[in-house]
C-alpha positions as YAML, in Angstrom:
chain: A
units: angstrom
residues:
- id: 1
  name: UNK
  ca: [-3.41, 10.37, -15.45]
- id: 2
  name: UNK
  ca: [-3.61, 11.44, -11.71]
- id: 3
  name: UNK
  ca: [-2.57, 8.93, -8.78]
- id: 4
  name: UNK
  ca: [-5.21, 6.26, -8.24]
- id: 5
  name: UNK
  ca: [-3.05, 4.09, -5.67]
- id: 6
  name: UNK
  ca: [-0.62, 4.64, -2.76]
- id: 7
  name: UNK
  ca: [1.54, 1.85, -1.45]
- id: 8
  name: UNK
  ca: [3.45, 1.43, 1.52]
- id: 9
  name: UNK
  ca: [5.44, -1.68, 2.19]
- id: 10
  name: UNK
  ca: [6.01, -2.68, 6.20]
- id: 11
  name: UNK
  ca: [7.76, -5.72, 7.59]
- id: 12
  name: UNK
  ca: [4.07, -7.49, 7.96]
- id: 13
  name: UNK
  ca: [2.94, -6.59, 4.94]
- id: 14
  name: UNK
  ca: [1.61, -3.95, 2.25]
- id: 15
  name: UNK
  ca: [-0.65, -1.23, 2.84]
- id: 16
  name: UNK
  ca: [-2.79, 0.35, -0.21]
- id: 17
  name: UNK
  ca: [-5.13, 3.07, -0.54]
- id: 18
  name: UNK
  ca: [-6.86, 2.85, -4.12]
- id: 19
  name: UNK
  ca: [-9.31, 4.77, -5.79]
- id: 20
  name: UNK
  ca: [-12.30, 3.18, -7.04]
- id: 21
  name: UNK
  ca: [-14.51, 3.90, -10.10]
- id: 22
  name: UNK
  ca: [-17.07, 5.24, -7.73]
- id: 23
  name: UNK
  ca: [-14.82, 7.91, -6.63]
- id: 24
  name: UNK
  ca: [-14.22, 6.69, -2.91]
- id: 25
  name: UNK
  ca: [-10.97, 5.22, -1.67]
- id: 26
  name: UNK
  ca: [-10.38, 1.76, -0.36]
- id: 27
  name: UNK
  ca: [-7.84, 1.32, 2.61]
- id: 28
  name: UNK
  ca: [-6.24, -2.22, 2.22]
- id: 29
  name: UNK
  ca: [-3.72, -4.21, 4.19]
- id: 30
  name: UNK
  ca: [-2.83, -7.44, 1.73]
- id: 31
  name: UNK
  ca: [-5.95, -8.25, 0.33]
- id: 32
  name: UNK
  ca: [-8.16, -7.18, 3.49]
- id: 33
  name: UNK
  ca: [-10.52, -4.26, 3.08]
- id: 34
  name: UNK
  ca: [-9.98, -2.04, 6.05]
- id: 35
  name: UNK
  ca: [-12.34, 0.62, 5.02]
- id: 36
  name: UNK
  ca: [-14.00, 3.22, 2.23]
- id: 37
  name: UNK
  ca: [-13.16, 7.02, 2.34]
- id: 38
  name: UNK
  ca: [-13.81, 10.15, 0.63]
- id: 39
  name: UNK
  ca: [-10.40, 10.84, 0.14]
- id: 40
  name: UNK
  ca: [-6.86, 9.03, 0.68]
- id: 41
  name: UNK
  ca: [-6.01, 11.59, 3.21]
- id: 42
  name: UNK
  ca: [-9.06, 10.61, 5.52]
- id: 43
  name: UNK
  ca: [-8.03, 6.80, 5.08]
- id: 44
  name: UNK
  ca: [-4.37, 7.63, 6.08]
- id: 45
  name: UNK
  ca: [-5.94, 9.60, 9.06]
- id: 46
  name: UNK
  ca: [-8.27, 6.62, 9.88]
- id: 47
  name: UNK
  ca: [-5.29, 4.33, 9.71]
- id: 48
  name: UNK
  ca: [-3.00, 6.09, 11.78]
- id: 49
  name: UNK
  ca: [-5.32, 7.22, 14.43]
- id: 50
  name: UNK
  ca: [-6.12, 3.85, 15.87]
- id: 51
  name: UNK
  ca: [-2.95, 1.64, 17.01]
- id: 52
  name: UNK
  ca: [-4.21, -1.57, 16.03]
- id: 53
  name: UNK
  ca: [-2.97, -4.88, 16.55]
- id: 54
  name: UNK
  ca: [-1.64, -6.99, 13.26]
- id: 55
  name: UNK
  ca: [-0.12, -10.09, 12.54]
- id: 56
  name: UNK
  ca: [2.94, -11.23, 14.85]
- id: 57
  name: UNK
  ca: [1.75, -8.54, 17.58]
- id: 58
  name: UNK
  ca: [3.01, -5.60, 15.55]
- id: 59
  name: UNK
  ca: [1.35, -2.32, 16.52]
- id: 60
  name: UNK
  ca: [0.86, 0.95, 13.91]
- id: 61
  name: UNK
  ca: [3.52, 2.67, 16.20]
- id: 62
  name: UNK
  ca: [6.01, 0.15, 15.42]
- id: 63
  name: UNK
  ca: [5.54, -0.17, 11.82]
- id: 64
  name: UNK
  ca: [7.29, 3.08, 10.58]
- id: 65
  name: UNK
  ca: [3.76, 4.14, 8.67]
- id: 66
  name: UNK
  ca: [4.25, 7.83, 7.14]
- id: 67
  name: UNK
  ca: [2.17, 10.35, 8.33]
- id: 68
  name: UNK
  ca: [2.22, 11.88, 4.80]
- id: 69
  name: UNK
  ca: [0.89, 10.41, 1.46]
- id: 70
  name: UNK
  ca: [4.01, 12.09, -0.10]
- id: 71
  name: UNK
  ca: [6.15, 9.50, 1.40]
- id: 72
  name: UNK
  ca: [3.81, 6.83, 0.33]
- id: 73
  name: UNK
  ca: [4.58, 4.96, -3.33]
- id: 74
  name: UNK
  ca: [2.11, 6.46, -5.83]
- id: 75
  name: UNK
  ca: [0.85, 4.64, -8.97]
- id: 76
  name: UNK
  ca: [-1.49, 5.42, -11.64]
- id: 77
  name: UNK
  ca: [-3.08, 1.63, -11.56]
- id: 78
  name: UNK
  ca: [-6.31, 1.42, -13.80]
- id: 79
  name: UNK
  ca: [-9.73, 1.96, -11.66]
- id: 80
  name: UNK
  ca: [-11.65, -1.26, -10.57]
...
């Protein structure tokens, strides 16, 4: 079975990149969908390119988000 989800926990919450049955990858923060992409790498690139503001005034640059999916926790969760 291949990886279907990548997770990374930060001080403000969990970020996930998960594969859908449609073959698209969904970028999530907690329960909020941030976008849908053709690959997990594209989802991560989108997350990192925009220094968004998060709860508590946090910025991407202060969360320690890894730039490589290899540093995210992979899992083989069943597809939704």
